[in-house]
C-alpha positions as CSV (number, residue, x, y, z in Angstrom):
1,X,-88.7,37.1,46.2
2,X,-88.1,33.8,48.0
3,X,-88.4,31.9,44.7
4,X,-85.9,34.3,43.1
5,X,-83.3,33.8,45.8
6,X,-83.8,30.0,45.8
7,X,-83.3,30.1,42.1
8,X,-80.1,32.0,42.6
9,X,-78.9,29.4,45.0
10,X,-79.6,26.5,42.5
11,X,-78.1,28.3,39.6
12,X,-75.0,29.1,41.7
13,X,-74.6,25.4,42.5
14,X,-74.9,24.6,38.8
15,X,-72.4,27.4,37.9
16,X,-69.8,25.8,40.1
17,X,-69.8,22.8,37.8
18,X,-68.6,24.7,34.7
19,X,-65.6,23.2,33.0
20,X,-63.1,26.0,33.9
21,X,-64.1,25.9,37.6
22,X,-63.9,22.1,37.7
23,X,-60.5,22.1,36.0
24,X,-59.0,24.7,38.4
25,X,-60.1,22.9,41.5
26,X,-59.1,19.5,40.2
27,X,-55.6,20.8,39.6
28,X,-55.5,22.3,43.1
29,X,-56.7,19.1,44.7
30,X,-54.6,16.8,42.6
31,X,-51.7,16.8,45.1
32,X,-53.8,16.3,48.2
33,X,-54.3,12.9,49.7
34,X,-56.9,13.8,52.4
35,X,-60.6,13.9,51.6
36,X,-61.1,16.7,54.2
37,X,-58.4,18.9,52.6
38,X,-59.7,18.4,49.1
39,X,-63.2,19.4,50.2
40,X,-61.7,22.4,52.0
41,X,-60.0,23.6,48.8
42,X,-63.4,23.4,47.0
43,X,-65.2,25.4,49.7
44,X,-62.4,28.0,49.9
45,X,-62.5,28.4,46.1
46,X,-66.3,29.0,46.5
47,X,-65.7,31.6,49.2
48,X,-63.2,33.5,47.0
49,X,-65.6,33.3,44.0
50,X,-68.4,34.7,46.2
51,X,-66.3,37.5,47.7
52,X,-65.5,38.9,44.2
53,X,-69.0,38.5,42.9
54,X,-70.3,40.5,45.8
55,X,-67.7,43.2,45.5
56,X,-68.0,43.6,41.7
57,X,-71.4,42.5,40.6
58,X,-73.2,43.3,43.9
59,X,-71.5,46.6,44.2
60,X,-72.2,47.6,40.5
61,X,-75.9,46.7,41.0
62,X,-76.2,48.9,44.1
63,X,-74.3,51.8,42.4
64,X,-76.2,51.4,39.1
65,X,-72.9,50.8,37.2
66,X,-71.9,48.4,34.4
67,X,-68.8,46.6,33.2
68,X,-67.6,47.1,29.6
69,X,-67.7,44.1,27.3
70,X,-64.0,44.5,26.4
71,X,-63.0,44.5,30.1
72,X,-65.0,41.2,30.5
73,X,-63.0,39.6,27.7
74,X,-59.7,40.6,29.3
75,X,-60.8,39.0,32.6
76,X,-61.8,35.8,30.7
77,X,-58.4,35.7,29.0
78,X,-56.8,36.1,32.4
79,X,-58.7,33.0,33.6
80,X,-57.4,31.1,30.5
81,X,-53.8,32.1,31.3
82,X,-54.3,31.1,35.0
83,X,-55.7,27.7,34.0
84,X,-52.8,27.1,31.6
85,X,-50.3,27.9,34.3
86,X,-52.1,25.6,36.8
87,X,-52.2,22.7,34.5
88,X,-48.6,23.2,33.3
89,X,-47.4,23.3,36.9
90,X,-49.1,19.9,37.7
91,X,-47.4,18.4,34.6
92,X,-44.0,19.9,35.5
93,X,-44.3,18.6,39.1
94,X,-45.1,15.1,37.8
95,X,-42.1,15.1,35.5
96,X,-39.8,16.4,38.2
97,X,-41.0,13.9,40.8
98,X,-41.0,10.9,38.6
99,X,-39.1,7.9,40.0
100,X,-36.2,6.9,37.8
101,X,-33.1,4.7,38.3
102,X,-29.4,5.5,38.7
103,X,-26.5,3.2,38.2
104,X,-24.3,3.2,41.3
105,X,-20.7,1.8,41.7
106,X,-19.2,1.1,45.1
107,X,-15.5,1.3,45.9
108,X,-15.1,-2.5,45.7
109,X,-16.4,-2.5,42.2
110,X,-19.9,-3.7,42.9
111,X,-22.5,-2.0,40.6
112,X,-26.3,-1.8,41.3
113,X,-29.3,0.3,40.5
114,X,-31.3,2.4,42.9
115,X,-34.6,4.3,42.6
116,X,-34.5,8.0,42.9
117,X,-36.9,11.0,42.8
118,X,-36.2,14.7,42.7
119,X,-39.5,15.4,44.5
120,X,-40.2,15.4,48.2
121,X,-38.2,16.7,51.1
122,X,-35.2,14.9,52.6
123,X,-36.1,12.2,55.1
124,X,-35.8,13.1,58.7
125,X,-34.8,10.7,61.5
126,X,-38.2,10.7,63.1
127,X,-40.2,10.4,59.9
128,X,-41.3,6.7,60.3
129,X,-43.3,7.6,63.4
130,X,-44.4,11.0,62.1
131,X,-47.4,10.2,59.9
132,X,-50.1,12.5,61.3
133,X,-51.3,15.6,59.5
134,X,-50.4,19.0,60.7
135,X,-53.1,21.7,60.9
136,X,-53.1,23.6,57.6
137,X,-53.5,27.3,57.2
138,X,-55.9,29.0,54.8
139,X,-55.1,28.0,51.2
140,X,-54.5,31.5,49.9
141,X,-53.7,30.3,46.4
142,X,-57.1,28.5,46.2
143,X,-58.8,31.7,47.5
144,X,-57.1,33.9,44.9
145,X,-58.1,31.5,42.1
146,X,-61.7,31.5,43.2
147,X,-61.6,35.3,43.3
148,X,-60.2,35.5,39.8
149,X,-63.0,33.2,38.6
150,X,-65.6,35.4,40.3
151,X,-64.1,38.5,38.7
152,X,-64.4,37.0,35.3
153,X,-68.0,35.9,35.9
154,X,-69.2,39.2,37.4
155,X,-70.0,40.9,34.1
156,X,-72.3,38.1,32.9
157,X,-74.0,37.8,36.2
158,X,-74.5,41.5,36.4
159,X,-76.2,41.6,33.0
160,X,-78.4,38.7,34.0
161,X,-79.4,40.1,37.3
162,X,-79.9,43.7,36.2
163,X,-82.2,42.5,33.3
164,X,-84.4,40.3,35.5
165,X,-84.7,42.2,38.7
166,X,-85.9,45.7,39.3
167,X,-84.6,46.4,42.8
168,X,-80.8,46.7,43.2
169,X,-81.0,45.3,46.8
170,X,-82.9,42.2,45.6
171,X,-80.2,41.9,42.9
172,X,-77.5,42.0,45.5
173,X,-79.2,39.4,47.6
174,X,-79.5,37.3,44.4
175,X,-75.8,37.6,43.8
176,X,-75.1,36.5,47.4
177,X,-77.4,33.4,47.1
178,X,-75.7,32.7,43.8
179,X,-72.3,32.8,45.5
180,X,-73.5,30.6,48.4
181,X,-74.7,28.1,45.8
182,X,-71.3,28.1,44.2
183,X,-69.7,27.3,47.5
184,X,-72.1,24.4,48.1
185,X,-71.8,23.1,44.6
186,X,-68.0,23.1,44.6
187,X,-67.8,21.6,48.1
188,X,-70.0,18.7,46.9
189,X,-68.0,18.3,43.7
190,X,-64.7,18.3,45.6
191,X,-66.1,15.6,47.9
192,X,-66.8,13.4,44.8
193,X,-63.3,14.1,43.4
194,X,-61.7,13.4,46.7
195,X,-62.7,9.7,46.9
196,X,-60.6,8.5,43.9
197,X,-57.8,10.9,44.6
198,X,-57.4,9.9,48.2
199,X,-57.8,6.2,47.5
200,X,-55.4,6.0,44.6
201,X,-52.8,8.1,46.6
202,X,-52.7,5.3,49.2
203,X,-53.3,2.2,47.2
204,X,-52.3,2.8,43.5
205,X,-49.5,5.3,43.1
206,X,-49.3,5.1,39.3
207,X,-53.1,5.5,39.0
208,X,-52.9,8.5,41.2
209,X,-50.2,10.1,39.1
210,X,-52.3,9.3,36.0
211,X,-55.2,11.2,37.5
212,X,-53.0,14.1,38.2
213,X,-51.6,14.1,34.7
214,X,-55.1,13.9,33.2
215,X,-56.2,16.9,35.4
216,X,-53.1,18.9,34.5
217,X,-53.2,18.2,30.8
218,X,-56.9,18.9,30.4
219,X,-56.7,22.1,32.5
220,X,-53.7,23.4,30.5
221,X,-55.5,22.7,27.2
222,X,-58.7,24.3,28.3
223,X,-56.9,27.4,29.6
224,X,-55.1,27.7,26.2
225,X,-58.4,27.4,24.3
226,X,-60.1,30.0,26.5
227,X,-57.2,32.5,26.2
228,X,-57.0,32.0,22.4
229,X,-60.8,32.4,22.0
230,X,-60.7,35.7,24.0
231,X,-57.8,37.1,22.0
232,X,-59.7,36.4,18.7
233,X,-62.7,38.3,20.1
234,X,-60.8,41.4,21.3
């Protein structure tokens, strides 16, 4: 049993590295500039993922229930739509916040250009000395995205667990260890993603925007492919 639960932990860590999971968290973290906050998003995603796995897959194992294949396809399509929306929002924000130039004429006839961006809040008088971070609340959007991923993966995990384990209680413990592994795996992955994001945000603005655009574009395309694939299988 100990070996089985350890295996669940390791598979859960590997499961966190699947393309749709990485794409979602990279889009969520793209706007952050703090390593701590990026890792926090990854861990919260893992918690949401685990909560849904325990409620759906763990609950179904204990009750001896199953999930229809068609229902699983609908959930996967929902993940695809969610990824497309996440990636598109990142791209939209980059376009909206791009720095561009306006021609400006003064009353005396002098003409000059000034840089302008539609992103960001208006500057406040005390902003120059106000560069510390405020405590952030629970990132609910990240939690909900993790829960959606967990919901979509519950059917496959339920089939795998039910086929390999005889006891429903052992199966539920396996699902829990799988979920804990996904939390650890995504936290580690987020830490790796955080280094280039945090560094380029401070030192290389255009490179940072390029990373955001890459994450957004790749996520939107992956989401579109997943949704289209599920529709063709329905």
